[in-house]
Each structure stands twice: as structure tokens, then as C-alpha cells.
C-alpha positions in Angstrom: -0.2 0.0 -0.1 1.7 3.1 -1.4 0.5 6.2 0.0 3.3 8.8 -0.5 3.4 10.7 -4.0 6.6 12.8 -4.6 10.0 12.5 -3.3 10.7 16.4 -3.2 14.3 16.5 -1.5 16.7 13.9 0.0 19.8 14.1 1.6 21.8 11.4 3.8 19.9 12.5 7.0 16.8 14.4 5.8 14.0 13.7 3.5 11.0 15.7 2.2 7.9 14.0 0.6 4.5 15.0 -0.6 1.2 13.3 -0.8 -2.2 14.5 -2.2 -5.0 13.1 -0.2 -7.2 11.3 -2.6 -10.8 10.0 -1.5 -9.8 6.4 -2.8 -6.6 6.1 -0.6 -6.3 4.1 2.5 -6.9 6.0 5.7 -9.7 8.0 3.9 -13.3 7.6 5.0 -16.5 7.9 3.2 -16.7 11.5 4.4 -13.5 12.4 2.7 -11.5 12.8 6.2 -8.0 11.2 6.6 -7.6 9.4 9.8 -4.9 10.9 11.9 -3.8 7.1 12.6 -2.3 7.2 9.1 0.2 10.2 9.8 2.5 7.6 11.2 2.3 5.6 8.1 2.8 8.7 6.0 6.0 9.3 8.1 7.2 6.0 7.9 6.6 5.6 3.9 8.8 8.8 3.7 11.7 7.4 5.9 12.1 4.5 3.5 14.3 6.3 1.0 16.7 7.1 4.4 16.7 3.7 5.6 18.0 2.6 1.9 20.6 5.3 1.7 23.6 4.6 3.6 25.9 7.3 5.5 28.2 7.1 2.4 25.7 7.8 0.1 25.6 4.2 -1.1 22.4 2.2 -1.3 21.9 -0.5 1.4 21.0 -4.1 0.5 17.6 -3.9 2.3 14.6 -6.0 1.2 11.9 -4.6 3.6 11.2 -1.9 6.4 8.5 -2.0 8.8 7.2 0.6 11.1 7.5 -0.7 14.6 7.0 2.3 16.8 6.0 5.7 17.5 7.0 8.2 20.5 5.6 11.7 21.4 3.3 11.6 18.4 1.3 14.9 18.7 -1.9 15.1 16.4 -2.9 18.8 16.0 -5.0 18.9 13.1 -7.0 16.9 10.3 -6.8 16.4 6.9 -9.1 15.5 4.1 -9.5 14.7 0.5 -7.9 17.5 -1.8 -5.2 18.3 0.9 -1.5 18.5 -0.4 0.4 17.3 2.7 4.4 17.5 3.1 6.3 15.2 5.3 9.6 16.1 6.6 12.0 13.5 8.4 15.3 13.8 9.8 17.4 10.5 10.9 17.8 11.0 14.7 20.0 7.7 15.1 20.5 4.1 14.0 21.6 1.1 15.4 21.7 -2.6 14.0 18.5 -3.0 12.0 16.9 -0.1 13.7 16.3 3.4 12.4 14.7 6.4 14.3 13.5 9.5 12.8 12.0 12.6 13.7 9.3 14.2 11.5 6.3 16.6 10.9 3.3 16.3 8.6 2.2 19.7 7.4 -0.4 21.2 5.3 1.0 24.6 4.1 2.4 26.0 7.3 0.2 24.2 9.8 1.8 21.4 11.6 -1.2 18.3 11.6 1.5 16.0 13.3 4.9 15.7 14.7 6.7 13.0 16.4 9.4 10.2 16.4 9.1 6.8 14.5 11.0 3.6 14.5 11.7 1.4 11.6 12.9 -2.0 11.5 14.9 -3.1 8.3 15.3 -6.6 7.0 18.6 -7.1 5.2 
């Protein structure tokens, strides 16, 4: 289930991704509202390029990455079909197969969600 649309910017430790919320996508109800639980999934999918990109700029041999946790997730706004969201993430740390990111989900200048997610990568 792919929910992010465009990789806007990437460096070794930061990524920016955008997604246009559509009425037919996961996490969108019949009323057109995006379920805030989906913000963590948006952040996790946005983090995938950073999991693949090694510190030296070369690609890692990763077959899959899974969202295994969230911490200090603050939901402060809602989204609905037609909204354009921007997800920004920075790699906080990595150890072994675990990667920790801090991120935000924004609509224009309004922060809809912020917090920390952890991904586990299968090599």
C-alpha cells in the first residue's frame, strides 16, 4: 500500500515528501476525512529512502522496512481529500537494523502531526 506521491528532497539524513490526499486512498473514510492514525504511516513511507541510503551515500541492501513504533506523536490537525501534505523527516539515530526518525506532517504552514518513529529494516 503506497500512500506517498513525490520525493521532493533527500540528503543522507533528511527527506521531504509530498502526498495529495485522495478519496480512494487508505485512511480516508467515506466522509473524505483522513484518519489521523495514518500520519505515522505517511512518516514511515517517507523514511524509506533514508533507510535505503547509507551514510556514505550508497544504497544499502534492504529487502523491507517495517514501522515498529512511535513516540511523542502529537496530532494537532486533520486532513481531508484534496489536501496536499508535506512530510519532513530527519534521521535521529540508527543502530543495527533499527532506524529512528523525527518528523512532521504539514499542510501549508500548519503542522498536523509531529513525533518520532522507529523502523526495523530486513537485510
